[in-house]
KEKE-3310 file (N, C-alpha, C; in steps of 0.2 Angstrom, whole numbers, plus 5000, padded with zeros to 4 digits):
npx = (4968:4974:4981:4992:4999:5001:5010:5022:5023:5023:5020:5019:5013:5005:4998:4990:4982:4977:4969:4960:4952:4946:4938:4929:4909:4909:4919:4914:4915:4904:4898:4905:4901:4896:4900:4890:4881:4885:4887:4896:4910:4929:4946:4960:4976:4992:5010:5028:5039:5051:5046:5045:5033:5023:5020:5010:5001:4996:4989:4979:4972:4966:4960:4949:4944:4948:4951:4966:4977:4994:5006:5023:5040:5058:5063:5075:5076:5073:5079:5089:5087:5080:5063:5056:5063:5071:5069:5055:5048:5039:5028:5023:5018:5009:5000:4994:4988:4976:4969:4974:4978:4990:5003:5015:5028:5039:5053:5065:5061:5061:5062:5053:5061:5062:5055:5066:5064:5048:5052:5061:5067:5073:5079:5078:5083:5078:5082:5093:5105:5110:5107:5101:5108:5107:5099:5097:5086:5077:5060:5059:5068:5062:5050:5055:5059:5046:5041:5049:5048:5034:5036:5043:5034:5024:5032:5033:5021:5014:5003:4995:5000:4991:4989:4993:5001:5011:5018:5034:5032:5021:5024:5026:5022:5014:5020:5027:5017:5011:5022:5020:5007:5010:5016:5008:5003:4994:4992:4990:4986:4983:4969:4966:4960:4966:4978:4985:4996:5006:5020:5025:5030:5031:5032:5026:5013:5005:4998:4987:4980:4982:4972:4961:4958:4958:4946:4937:4938:4939:4931:4917:4924:4937:4954:4965:4981:4995:5010:5021:5029:5040:5057:5059:5050:5045:5036:5028:5015:5004:5003:4996:4984:4980:4969:4960:4956:4951:4939:4933:4929:4922:4912:4905:4898:4905:4913:4926:4934:4941:4953:4949:4935:4933:4928:4936:4945:4940:4934:4947:4953:4945:4946:4957:4967:4960)
npy = (5094:5091:5076:5076:5084:5081:5071:5078:5084:5096:5108:5122:5126:5114:5112:5124:5124:5112:5111:5121:5113:5104:5110:5115:5113:5102:5092:5088:5079:5070:5065:5053:5036:5020:5002:4995:5000:5004:5001:5003:4998:5001:4997:4999:4999:4998:4998:4997:5008:5020:5022:5033:5040:5031:5029:5041:5036:5024:5031:5038:5029:5021:5029:5032:5019:5012:4998:4989:4982:4978:4977:4971:4972:4973:4985:5000:5013:5027:5026:5018:5005:4989:4990:4979:4975:4975:4987:4993:4983:4984:4992:4985:4975:4980:4984:4971:4970:4980:4974:4974:4968:4958:4955:4948:4959:4956:4950:4958:4969:4966:4969:4965:4962:4957:4942:4928:4914:4903:4898:4906:4924:4940:4950:4964:4969:4982:4983:4975:4965:4963:4975:4985:4976:4968:4954:4935:4925:4910:4903:4898:4906:4918:4915:4908:4922:4930:4921:4924:4938:4935:4927:4932:4944:4937:4933:4945:4950:4940:4935:4925:4931:4935:4924:4933:4944:4959:4963:4971:4989:4986:4977:4964:4948:4936:4924:4925:4927:4915:4908:4913:4909:4895:4893:4897:4910:4925:4937:4956:4970:4987:5000:5009:5024:5021:5023:5033:5043:5046:5045:5053:5066:5081:5092:5092:5087:5089:5088:5095:5093:5080:5074:5080:5075:5062:5060:5063:5054:5041:5025:5013:4998:4999:4996:5004:5012:5016:5022:5018:5030:5040:5042:5049:5059:5078:5084:5076:5065:5058:5065:5076:5072:5059:5059:5068:5061:5050:5054:5061:5051:5041:5051:5053:5041:5031:5015:5007:4993:4975:4968:4955:4953:4956:4954:4947:4940:4936:4921:4915:4918:4913:4904:4910:4913:4925)
npz = (5087:5074:5064:5059:5065:5076:5075:5073:5059:5054:5041:5035:5023:5022:5032:5033:5021:5023:5035:5031:5023:5028:5039:5033:5025:5018:5021:5032:5048:5052:5041:5039:5033:5037:5034:5034:5028:5017:5000:4990:4987:4991:4989:4999:4997:5004:4998:5003:5009:5013:5025:5035:5035:5040:5052:5056:5043:5049:5063:5055:5048:5059:5066:5057:5055:5044:5035:5027:5016:5018:5007:5007:5007:5011:5011:5011:5023:5031:5044:5039:5044:5037:5031:5034:5047:5062:5070:5065:5070:5080:5074:5065:5073:5076:5068:5064:5076:5074:5063:5051:5033:5027:5014:5001:4995:4986:4993:4990:4984:4970:4954:4939:4924:4910:4902:4900:4898:4899:4912:4918:4922:4918:4931:4942:4957:4969:4981:4996:4995:4984:4975:4962:4951:4937:4936:4934:4936:4941:4941:4952:4961:4961:4967:4980:4983:4986:4995:5008:5011:5014:5025:5034:5036:5042:5054:5060:5063:5069:5061:5048:5031:5018:5004:4993:4981:4977:4963:4961:4956:4949:4938:4926:4919:4910:4909:4922:4931:4930:4936:4949:4953:4952:4963:4973:4975:4969:4959:4964:4957:4952:4951:4939:4941:4954:4958:4966:4967:4974:4972:4963:4955:4965:4960:4948:4950:4960:4979:4981:4970:4966:4977:4970:4960:4963:4970:4961:4951:4955:4958:4963:4967:4966:4967:4977:4977:4987:4997:5010:5012:5000:4992:4984:4980:4984:4994:5004:5002:5010:5022:5018:5009:5013:5026:5021:5008:5012:5020:5012:5001:5008:5011:4997:4997:4996:5004:5013:5011:5014:5005:5005:5003:4990:4974:4966:4973:4983:4984:4982:4995:5005:5016:5020:5036:5048)
capx = (4972:4975:4985:5000:5003:5003:5016:5027:5024:5019:5022:5013:5008:5001:4994:4984:4977:4971:4964:4955:4948:4943:4935:4923:4907:4911:4923:4911:4917:4898:4896:4905:4897:4898:4902:4885:4877:4888:4885:4901:4917:4935:4951:4964:4983:5001:5016:5032:5043:5056:5042:5044:5025:5021:5016:5004:4997:4993:4985:4973:4968:4962:4955:4944:4942:4948:4957:4970:4982:4999:5013:5028:5047:5063:5067:5079:5071:5076:5082:5095:5085:5076:5056:5056:5069:5069:5067:5049:5043:5034:5024:5019:5014:5003:4995:4991:4982:4973:4965:4974:4981:4998:5006:5021:5030:5046:5057:5072:5060:5064:5057:5053:5061:5059:5056:5069:5058:5044:5053:5067:5067:5077:5076:5083:5081:5081:5083:5096:5114:5110:5101:5104:5111:5104:5100:5094:5080:5073:5054:5059:5071:5056:5044:5058:5060:5041:5041:5055:5043:5030:5038:5045:5026:5021:5035:5033:5015:5009:4997:4999:4999:4987:4992:4993:5007:5011:5026:5038:5029:5016:5027:5024:5021:5009:5024:5028:5011:5009:5026:5019:5002:5011:5019:5003:5003:4989:4995:4987:4988:4979:4964:4968:4960:4966:4985:4986:5000:5011:5028:5026:5034:5026:5031:5019:5010:5003:4994:4979:4979:4982:4968:4956:4959:4955:4941:4933:4938:4938:4924:4917:4926:4944:4958:4968:4986:5001:5015:5023:5035:5042:5061:5061:5042:5048:5032:5027:5008:5000:5002:4991:4979:4977:4964:4954:4953:4946:4933:4930:4926:4915:4904:4903:4896:4911:4916:4933:4933:4947:4951:4947:4928:4934:4927:4942:4949:4936:4933:4953:4954:4938:4948:4963:4966:4960)
capy = (5094:5086:5069:5076:5089:5077:5068:5083:5084:5102:5112:5129:5125:5109:5114:5129:5120:5106:5114:5125:5108:5098:5113:5115:5108:5096:5088:5085:5071:5067:5061:5045:5030:5014:4998:4989:5004:5005:4997:5004:4997:5002:4993:5005:4996:5003:4995:4998:5013:5023:5022:5039:5042:5026:5032:5044:5033:5019:5033:5042:5022:5018:5034:5032:5013:5009:4992:4990:4977:4981:4973:4973:4973:4974:4991:5004:5016:5034:5025:5013:4998:4990:4992:4974:4975:4975:4993:4993:4977:4984:4996:4979:4971:4986:4983:4966:4971:4983:4971:4974:4961:4957:4951:4950:4962:4952:4954:4962:4973:4965:4971:4961:4967:4952:4934:4924:4909:4901:4896:4911:4930:4946:4954:4970:4970:4989:4982:4969:4963:4964:4979:4988:4972:4964:4947:4930:4921:4904:4905:4896:4910:4922:4911:4909:4929:4930:4917:4926:4942:4931:4922:4939:4948:4932:4932:4952:4950:4935:4933:4923:4934:4933:4922:4937:4947:4965:4965:4981:4992:4981:4975:4957:4944:4931:4920:4928:4926:4909:4904:4913:4905:4890:4893:4899:4919:4928:4946:4962:4977:4994:5002:5016:5029:5020:5024:5039:5047:5047:5043:5057:5073:5084:5100:5093:5083:5095:5086:5097:5091:5073:5073:5082:5069:5055:5061:5064:5047:5033:5021:5008:4991:5002:4994:5010:5011:5021:5019:5021:5033:5039:5045:5057:5066:5082:5085:5070:5063:5055:5069:5080:5069:5054:5061:5071:5056:5046:5057:5063:5046:5041:5055:5052:5035:5023:5013:5005:4986:4971:4963:4948:4954:4959:4948:4943:4938:4933:4914:4912:4920:4912:4901:4912:4916:4933)
capz = (5081:5066:5066:5055:5067:5081:5070:5070:5053:5053:5036:5035:5017:5023:5039:5033:5016:5026:5039:5027:5019:5035:5041:5026:5027:5014:5024:5042:5049:5055:5036:5037:5030:5038:5029:5033:5023:5010:4994:4985:4991:4986:4993:5000:4999:5004:4998:5009:5006:5018:5031:5037:5036:5041:5060:5053:5040:5056:5066:5052:5047:5065:5068:5051:5054:5037:5034:5020:5013:5017:5002:5011:5005:5014:5007:5013:5026:5035:5049:5040:5046:5032:5032:5040:5049:5069:5071:5064:5072:5084:5072:5060:5077:5079:5062:5063:5081:5072:5061:5044:5032:5023:5008:4999:4989:4986:4999:4990:4980:4965:4948:4934:4918:4905:4902:4896:4895:4904:4918:4918:4922:4921:4939:4944:4964:4971:4989:4997:4995:4974:4973:4956:4948:4933:4938:4930:4941:4939:4944:4960:4963:4961:4972:4985:4986:4988:5002:5013:5013:5017:5029:5038:5039:5050:5061:5063:5065:5071:5058:5042:5027:5012:4998:4986:4981:4970:4959:4961:4950:4944:4932:4928:4912:4910:4912:4929:4934:4931:4941:4956:4954:4955:4971:4979:4974:4965:4959:4965:4955:4956:4947:4933:4946:4961:4956:4971:4964:4980:4970:4956:4956:4969:4956:4941:4953:4968:4983:4980:4962:4965:4980:4967:4953:4965:4973:4955:4947:4960:4956:4966:4965:4963:4972:4978:4980:4988:4998:5016:5009:4994:4992:4977:4981:4991:4997:5006:5001:5015:5027:5015:5006:5015:5028:5016:5004:5017:5021:5005:4999:5013:5009:4991:4998:4996:5010:5013:5012:5015:4999:5006:5000:4983:4971:4962:4978:4990:4985:4985:5002:5009:5021:5025:5043:5051)
cpx = (4975:4981:4993:5003:5005:5009:5022:5029:5022:5023:5016:5008:5003:4994:4987:4980:4974:4967:4959:4949:4944:4939:4929:4918:4906:4914:4921:4913:4910:4895:4899:4901:4900:4897:4896:4881:4880:4888:4891:4907:4922:4940:4956:4970:4989:5006:5022:5037:5048:5053:5042:5035:5021:5018:5009:4999:4994:4988:4978:4969:4963:4958:4947:4940:4941:4953:4959:4974:4988:5005:5020:5034:5052:5066:5070:5075:5076:5082:5089:5093:5080:5068:5054:5060:5065:5067:5059:5045:5039:5027:5022:5016:5007:4997:4991:4985:4974:4966:4968:4977:4987:4998:5012:5022:5037:5050:5064:5067:5061:5060:5059:5055:5060:5058:5062:5069:5053:5045:5060:5066:5073:5074:5080:5079:5083:5083:5088:5103:5113:5107:5104:5106:5105:5105:5096:5091:5076:5066:5054:5062:5065:5051:5049:5059:5053:5040:5044:5051:5037:5030:5040:5041:5025:5025:5036:5026:5009:5004:4999:4997:4994:4991:4992:5000:5007:5018:5028:5036:5025:5018:5028:5023:5017:5013:5025:5024:5011:5014:5023:5012:5005:5014:5015:5001:4997:4991:4987:4989:4984:4974:4968:4968:4963:4975:4984:4991:5005:5019:5029:5029:5028:5028:5026:5014:5007:4998:4987:4976:4976:4974:4960:4953:4956:4949:4934:4932:4940:4931:4924:4921:4933:4948:4964:4977:4991:5005:5017:5029:5040:5048:5060:5053:5046:5043:5027:5017:5003:4998:4996:4984:4976:4970:4958:4952:4950:4939:4929:4925:4919:4909:4901:4900:4899:4912:4923:4932:4941:4946:4951:4939:4927:4932:4931:4946:4946:4936:4941:4956:4949:4942:4956:4962:4965:4961)
cpy = (5089:5081:5071:5081:5086:5073:5072:5083:5090:5105:5118:5127:5120:5110:5117:5127:5116:5107:5119:5120:5106:5104:5116:5110:5102:5090:5085:5078:5067:5062:5054:5041:5024:5009:4994:4995:5005:4999:4998:5004:5000:5001:4998:4998:5001:4995:4999:5005:5015:5024:5028:5041:5038:5026:5035:5039:5029:5023:5036:5036:5019:5024:5036:5025:5011:5003:4992:4982:4981:4976:4976:4970:4976:4980:4995:5009:5024:5032:5020:5007:4997:4990:4985:4971:4977:4983:4996:4987:4979:4987:4990:4975:4975:4985:4977:4968:4973:4979:4971:4967:4964:4955:4953:4955:4960:4954:4958:4966:4972:4964:4966:4964:4963:4945:4931:4919:4908:4901:4903:4919:4934:4949:4959:4973:4978:4988:4975:4969:4965:4969:4982:4982:4969:4957:4941:4925:4915:4905:4901:4900:4915:4921:4913:4918:4932:4927:4922:4933:4940:4928:4928:4943:4941:4932:4937:4954:4945:4931:4930:4928:4930:4930:4926:4940:4953:4964:4972:4984:4990:4979:4968:4955:4939:4925:4919:4924:4919:4905:4907:4909:4898:4886:4895:4908:4921:4935:4950:4968:4984:4995:5008:5024:5028:5022:5030:5044:5048:5047:5047:5062:5080:5093:5099:5090:5085:5089:5087:5095:5084:5071:5075:5077:5061:5054:5061:5059:5041:5032:5016:5003:4993:4998:5002:5008:5017:5017:5022:5025:5033:5043:5052:5063:5073:5082:5080:5069:5065:5061:5076:5077:5064:5055:5063:5067:5052:5048:5059:5058:5044:5046:5055:5044:5030:5021:5009:4997:4982:4969:4956:4948:4956:4952:4943:4938:4933:4924:4912:4914:4917:4908:4903:4916:4922:4934)
cpz = (5078:5068:5062:5060:5074:5081:5073:5065:5050:5045:5036:5028:5019:5028:5037:5027:5020:5032:5037:5026:5024:5037:5038:5029:5023:5017:5032:5042:5050:5048:5035:5037:5032:5034:5027:5030:5017:5003:4988:4988:4988:4992:4993:5001:5001:5002:5002:5006:5011:5024:5036:5039:5038:5049:5058:5050:5045:5059:5061:5049:5053:5067:5063:5052:5047:5039:5027:5023:5012:5013:5005:5008:5009:5012:5014:5017:5029:5040:5047:5041:5039:5034:5036:5044:5058:5071:5071:5064:5075:5079:5067:5065:5077:5073:5063:5070:5079:5067:5053:5043:5028:5019:5006:4993:4986:4992:4996:4984:4973:4958:4942:4927:4911:4905:4897:4892:4899:4912:4922:4917:4921:4926:4939:4951:4965:4980:4990:4994:4987:4971:4967:4951:4944:4933:4934:4935:4938:4943:4952:4964:4965:4967:4979:4989:4990:4995:5008:5013:5017:5026:5036:5041:5045:5055:5065:5066:5069:5068:5050:5037:5021:5007:4991:4987:4976:4968:4960:4955:4946:4939:4932:4921:4913:4913:4919:4932:4936:4934:4948:4958:4956:4961:4976:4978:4969:4965:4960:4960:4957:4950:4944:4940:4952:4963:4961:4968:4970:4978:4962:4958:4958:4963:4951:4944:4961:4972:4982:4975:4963:4970:4975:4962:4956:4967:4966:4952:4950:4959:4962:4964:4965:4968:4970:4979:4981:4993:5005:5015:5003:4995:4988:4976:4987:4994:4998:5004:5007:5021:5025:5013:5011:5018:5023:5011:5007:5017:5017:5000:5001:5010:5002:4991:4997:5004:5009:5015:5012:5006:5000:5005:4993:4980:4968:4967:4982:4990:4986:4992:5007:5016:5024:5031:5043:5056)
residu = (MET:HIS:LEU:ALA:ASN:ASP:LEU:GLY:LEU:LYS:SER:ALA:GLY:TRP:VAL:CYS:TRP:LEU:SER:CYS:VAL:LEU:ALA:SER:PRO:THR:TRP:ALA:SER:GLN:SER:THR:VAL:THR:SER:THR:GLN:CYS:THR:GLN:PRO:VAL:TYR:LEU:THR:PHE:ASP:THR:GLY:HIS:MET:GLY:VAL:ALA:PRO:LEU:ILE:SER:GLN:VAL:LEU:GLN:ALA:HIS:GLN:VAL:PRO:VAL:THR:TYR:PHE:ALA:ALA:HIS:GLU:LYS:THR:GLN:GLU:GLY:ASP:GLY:SER:LEU:GLY:SER:HIS:TRP:ALA:ALA:TRP:TRP:LYS:ALA:GLN:ALA:THR:GLN:GLY:HIS:ASP:PHE:ALA:SER:HIS:THR:TYR:ASP:HIS:ALA:TYR:TRP:ARG:ALA:ASP:ILE:ASP:SER:GLN:HIS:PHE:LYS:ILE:LYS:PRO:SER:ALA:GLY:ALA:GLN:ALA:GLY:GLN:ASN:LEU:ARG:TRP:ARG:ALA:ALA:ASP:TYR:CYS:ALA:ASN:LEU:ASN:LYS:ALA:THR:ASP:ARG:LEU:GLU:SER:LEU:THR:GLY:ARG:LYS:PRO:LEU:PRO:LEU:PHE:ARG:ALA:PRO:GLY:GLY:LYS:THR:SER:PRO:ALA:LEU:LEU:ARG:ALA:ALA:LYS:ALA:CYS:GLY:TYR:ALA:HIS:VAL:GLY:TRP:SER:PRO:ALA:GLY:PHE:LEU:GLY:ASP:GLU:LEU:SER:SER:GLN:THR:HIS:SER:ASN:PRO:GLN:LEU:LEU:GLN:ASN:ALA:LEU:LYS:ASN:ILE:ARG:SER:GLY:ASP:ILE:LEU:MET:ALA:HIS:LEU:GLY:ILE:TRP:SER:ARG:GLN:ASP:PRO:TRP:ALA:PRO:VAL:VAL:LEU:GLU:PRO:LEU:ILE:VAL:GLY:LEU:LYS:GLN:LYS:GLY:PHE:CYS:PHE:ALA:SER:LEU:ARG:GLN:HIS:PRO:GLN:TYR:SER:LYS:LEU:LEU:ALA:ASN:ALA:PRO:SER)
# end
């Protein structure tokens, strides 16, 4: 039985479409390419979200031996606890056991809005006690929020997170990047084709369309980005797209590599604990 069914995520439309896709020779699992044979790496990453699809994502990744980097913030979840709260502690620990990496997404999912000057920024968190407020943060405040997510991840996983971060929405400025670099963080965005579209409206961007576009446009070296659940999307992306995407990319000759191997970050991460 398919993993989406195992986790009680059945939907007649999803299951029928996905079963037909996976049953075709094009998606045959025996086409899996091992990393030692692959010279076309792609780098899969996930940002936190409402966490509703996190168990499914974990099972798919484990089944296909795909390493990822999770960029984590303490966001609102379907259970009411935050994504870095006690409810999800065992899940985060399991991700570490499976060999995945972790990095900061700012603790309060804090959006950069504008520079005030080189050391002060307009920030609007979407989580935490000041969610929705327009704030003025010093560079030190932004670094403290990056560090808070990093420290919480380490306490949950028992592993030192990577000295990387992803700004919510990918929104940055040169001044913000310099401030983050000064406190030890390099920013990781995503490739244009690596935007997997799970936060787009399902009325205008169906799951089959998103899958087709990704398989058509992703190229070697791309950083891919999706989420552990998006509140606004009516038809969740992960139960339908993630597994066919992994299998389809492998069949096209791609492999999934860690950001530790990415040429832009490999020197920086060479001494990072594994």
